[in-house]
C-alpha positions as a Markdown table, in Angstrom:
| # | Residue | x | y | z |
|---|---|---|---|---|
| 1 | Met | -1.5 | -4.4 | 19.2 |
| 2 | Val | -5.1 | -4.7 | 18.0 |
| 3 | Gly | -5.9 | -3.5 | 14.5 |
| 4 | Leu | -8.9 | -1.4 | 13.6 |
| 5 | Arg | -12.1 | -2.5 | 12.1 |
| 6 | Gly | -13.4 | -0.5 | 9.2 |
| 7 | Thr | -16.3 | 1.0 | 11.1 |
| 8 | Glu | -14.0 | 2.2 | 13.9 |
| 9 | Leu | -11.7 | 3.8 | 11.4 |
| 10 | Ala | -14.5 | 5.5 | 9.5 |
| 11 | Glu | -15.7 | 7.0 | 12.8 |
| 12 | Val | -12.3 | 8.6 | 13.6 |
| 13 | Phe | -11.1 | 9.4 | 10.1 |
| 14 | Pro | -10.4 | 13.2 | 10.1 |
| 15 | Leu | -11.9 | 15.3 | 7.3 |
| 16 | Val | -10.2 | 18.4 | 5.9 |
| 17 | Asp | -12.3 | 20.5 | 3.6 |
| 18 | Asn | -14.8 | 17.6 | 3.5 |
| 19 | His | -12.0 | 15.2 | 2.2 |
| 20 | Pro | -10.5 | 12.2 | 4.1 |
| 21 | Asp | -7.2 | 13.4 | 5.6 |
| 22 | Val | -4.8 | 10.4 | 5.7 |
| 23 | Ala | -2.0 | 12.7 | 7.0 |
| 24 | Gly | -4.2 | 13.7 | 9.9 |
| 25 | Leu | -5.1 | 10.1 | 10.6 |
| 26 | Leu | -1.4 | 9.2 | 10.7 |
| 27 | Ala | -0.7 | 12.1 | 13.1 |
| 28 | Asp | -3.0 | 10.5 | 15.7 |
| 29 | Arg | -0.6 | 8.6 | 18.1 |
| 30 | Thr | -3.4 | 6.3 | 19.3 |
| 31 | Ile | -4.7 | 5.4 | 15.9 |
| 32 | Phe | -1.5 | 5.2 | 13.9 |
| 33 | Pro | -0.1 | 2.0 | 15.6 |
| 34 | Arg | -3.5 | 0.3 | 15.2 |
| 35 | Ile | -3.5 | 1.2 | 11.5 |
| 36 | Thr | -0.1 | -0.5 | 11.1 |
| 37 | Ala | -1.4 | -3.6 | 12.9 |
| 38 | Ala | -4.6 | -3.7 | 10.8 |
| 39 | Leu | -2.6 | -3.4 | 7.5 |
| 40 | Ala | -0.5 | -6.3 | 8.5 |
| 41 | Asp | -3.4 | -8.5 | 9.9 |
| 42 | Pro | -4.6 | -10.1 | 6.6 |
| 43 | Phe | -1.1 | -11.3 | 5.9 |
| 44 | Arg | 0.3 | -12.4 | 9.3 |
| 45 | Ser | 0.1 | -16.2 | 8.6 |
| 46 | Met | 1.2 | -16.0 | 4.9 |
| 47 | Gly | 5.0 | -16.0 | 5.4 |
| 48 | Val | 5.6 | -12.5 | 4.0 |
| 49 | Thr | 9.3 | -11.9 | 3.5 |
| 50 | Lys | 9.2 | -8.5 | 1.8 |
| 51 | Val | 6.9 | -5.5 | 1.8 |
| 52 | Val | 6.9 | -3.1 | -1.2 |
| 53 | Gly | 6.1 | 0.5 | -0.4 |
| 54 | Pro | 5.3 | 2.8 | -3.3 |
| 55 | Glu | 6.6 | 6.3 | -2.8 |
| 56 | Thr | 5.5 | 8.4 | -0.8 |
| 57 | Arg | 3.1 | 7.3 | 1.9 |
| 58 | Gly | 3.4 | 3.6 | 0.9 |
| 59 | Met | 7.1 | 3.7 | 1.8 |
| 60 | Val | 6.3 | 5.0 | 5.3 |
| 61 | Leu | 3.4 | 2.6 | 5.9 |
| 62 | Gly | 5.3 | -0.3 | 4.2 |
| 63 | Ala | 8.3 | 0.2 | 6.6 |
| 64 | Leu | 6.0 | -0.1 | 9.6 |
| 65 | Val | 4.1 | -3.1 | 8.3 |
| 66 | Ala | 7.4 | -4.7 | 7.4 |
| 67 | Ala | 8.6 | -4.3 | 11.0 |
| 68 | Glu | 5.2 | -5.6 | 12.2 |
| 69 | Leu | 5.6 | -8.8 | 10.0 |
| 70 | Ser | 9.4 | -9.2 | 10.6 |
| 71 | Ala | 9.9 | -8.7 | 6.8 |
| 72 | Gly | 12.2 | -6.5 | 4.7 |
| 73 | Leu | 11.2 | -3.3 | 3.0 |
| 74 | Val | 11.6 | -2.7 | -0.8 |
| 75 | Cys | 11.1 | 0.8 | -2.1 |
| 76 | Ala | 9.2 | 1.5 | -5.3 |
| 77 | Arg | 10.5 | 5.0 | -6.1 |
| 78 | Arg | 8.9 | 7.4 | -8.5 |
| 79 | Ala | 11.0 | 8.4 | -11.5 |
| 80 | Gly | 13.3 | 11.3 | -11.0 |
| 81 | His | 14.2 | 10.3 | -7.4 |
| 82 | Asn | 17.6 | 8.8 | -6.5 |
| 83 | His | 17.3 | 5.0 | -6.4 |
| 84 | Pro | 20.8 | 3.5 | -7.0 |
| 85 | Gly | 20.8 | 0.3 | -9.0 |
| 86 | Ala | 17.2 | 0.7 | -10.2 |
| 87 | Asp | 16.8 | -1.7 | -13.1 |
| 88 | Ile | 13.0 | -2.0 | -13.3 |
| 89 | Ala | 10.9 | 0.8 | -14.5 |
| 90 | Val | 7.1 | 0.5 | -15.0 |
| 91 | Thr | 4.8 | 3.3 | -16.0 |
| 92 | Ser | 1.2 | 3.2 | -14.7 |
| 93 | Glu | -1.9 | 3.9 | -16.7 |
| 94 | Pro | -3.5 | 7.3 | -15.8 |
| 95 | Ser | -4.4 | 7.7 | -12.1 |
| 96 | Trp | -7.5 | 9.4 | -10.8 |
| 97 | Thr | -5.8 | 12.7 | -11.5 |
| 98 | Gly | -5.2 | 11.6 | -15.1 |
| 99 | Gln | -1.4 | 11.5 | -14.6 |
| 100 | Arg | 0.9 | 8.5 | -15.3 |
| 101 | Gln | 3.5 | 7.6 | -12.7 |
| 102 | Gln | 6.7 | 5.7 | -13.3 |
| 103 | Phe | 7.9 | 3.4 | -10.5 |
| 104 | Gln | 11.4 | 2.2 | -10.3 |
| 105 | Met | 12.6 | -0.9 | -8.4 |
| 106 | Arg | 15.7 | -3.1 | -8.2 |
| 107 | Thr | 15.6 | -6.8 | -9.2 |
| 108 | Phe | 18.2 | -7.6 | -6.6 |
| 109 | Asp | 15.9 | -6.6 | -3.8 |
| 110 | Leu | 13.6 | -9.5 | -4.5 |
| 111 | Ser | 14.3 | -13.2 | -5.1 |
| 112 | Ala | 12.4 | -16.4 | -5.9 |
| 113 | Asp | 12.3 | -17.0 | -2.1 |
| 114 | Asp | 10.3 | -13.9 | -1.4 |
| 115 | Ala | 6.6 | -13.7 | -0.6 |
| 116 | Val | 5.7 | -10.0 | -1.2 |
| 117 | Ile | 2.9 | -7.7 | -0.3 |
| 118 | Val | 2.4 | -4.0 | -1.3 |
| 119 | Val | 1.3 | -1.5 | 1.3 |
| 120 | Asp | -0.2 | 1.9 | 0.4 |
| 121 | Asp | -2.6 | 4.5 | 1.7 |
| 122 | Trp | -5.3 | 4.5 | -1.1 |
| 123 | Ile | -6.6 | 2.5 | -4.0 |
| 124 | Thr | -8.7 | 4.3 | -6.5 |
| 125 | Thr | -8.3 | 3.3 | -10.1 |
| 126 | Gly | -5.7 | 0.7 | -9.2 |
| 127 | Ser | -3.2 | 2.1 | -11.8 |
| 128 | Ser | -0.4 | 2.7 | -9.3 |
| 129 | Leu | -0.8 | -0.6 | -7.6 |
| 130 | Arg | -1.0 | -2.4 | -10.9 |
| 131 | Ala | 2.3 | -0.8 | -12.0 |
| 132 | Val | 4.0 | -1.8 | -8.8 |
| 133 | Val | 2.7 | -5.4 | -9.2 |
| 134 | Ala | 4.0 | -5.4 | -12.7 |
| 135 | Ala | 7.4 | -4.4 | -11.5 |
| 136 | Ile | 7.3 | -7.2 | -8.9 |
| 137 | Gly | 6.3 | -9.5 | -11.8 |
| 138 | Gln | 9.7 | -8.7 | -13.4 |
| 139 | Thr | 11.3 | -10.6 | -10.6 |
| 140 | Glu | 10.9 | -14.2 | -9.4 |
| 141 | Ala | 9.2 | -13.1 | -6.2 |
| 142 | Ala | 5.6 | -14.3 | -5.4 |
| 143 | Tyr | 3.0 | -11.5 | -5.1 |
| 144 | Leu | 0.5 | -12.3 | -2.3 |
| 145 | Gly | -1.6 | -9.2 | -2.3 |
| 146 | Ala | -1.9 | -5.6 | -1.1 |
| 147 | Ser | -3.0 | -3.8 | 2.0 |
| 148 | Val | -4.3 | -0.2 | 1.9 |
| 149 | Ile | -6.0 | 2.1 | 4.2 |
| 150 | Val | -8.8 | 3.6 | 2.0 |
| 151 | Gly | -10.6 | 1.7 | -0.7 |
| 152 | Lys | -12.2 | 3.7 | -3.4 |
| 153 | Ala | -11.7 | 1.3 | -6.3 |
| 154 | Thr | -14.3 | -0.9 | -7.8 |
| 155 | Arg | -14.8 | -4.4 | -6.5 |
| 156 | Ala | -13.3 | -5.8 | -9.7 |
| 157 | Val | -10.1 | -3.8 | -9.3 |
| 158 | Val | -9.8 | -4.8 | -5.6 |
| 159 | Glu | -10.2 | -8.5 | -6.6 |
| 160 | Glu | -7.9 | -8.3 | -9.6 |
| 161 | Leu | -5.1 | -6.9 | -7.4 |
| 162 | Ser | -5.9 | -9.0 | -4.3 |
| 163 | Ala | -6.2 | -5.9 | -2.2 |
| 164 | Gln | -7.3 | -5.7 | 1.4 |
| 165 | Thr | -8.7 | -2.3 | 2.4 |
| 166 | Leu | -9.3 | -1.1 | 5.9 |
| 167 | Val | -12.1 | 1.3 | 5.2 |
| 168 | Pro | -14.4 | 2.0 | 2.2 |
| 169 | Phe | -14.1 | 5.6 | 1.0 |
| 170 | Asp | -17.9 | 6.1 | 1.0 |
| 171 | Ser | -18.2 | 5.2 | 4.8 |
| 172 | Ile | -15.8 | 7.9 | 5.9 |
| 173 | Gly | -17.6 | 10.7 | 7.7 |
| 174 | Lys | -21.0 | 9.0 | 7.4 |
| 175 | Ile | -21.0 | 6.8 | 10.4 |
């Protein structure tokens, strides 16, 4: 499967009420598999053993990327959702909506032998990704980076979190 280039994705990204519609993008049966491949591409040769998927879309995308990379999936659940054995809880700084999110994970899902990436749909302020990376940091696993569909964060945030983005927010609907 050949992944998408950013310009290709920007051209086909659906807009709803003039806003990029990730759900509509994922509903496209010809684009969805290519997004999965593109999210995995930057990490194919890095020996990824686990993919962390933040709830909600990150868990769906993470599962597909984990399968693409022959890796395991680790769920980063939001507080208040059932996650038996969760023993790590990290609260994010305010997101673009001004809300804080608490993510829960389990230390026994990751070990010193694990090379980990995070997969999600957006990066804006980096607060959610930063919290998930902090949770990974409470284990002995090695964080390799993140792969997201839409990048709306500053270059400094993207570099800080070693994030790979498929398409810049500002290019969607303008090509």
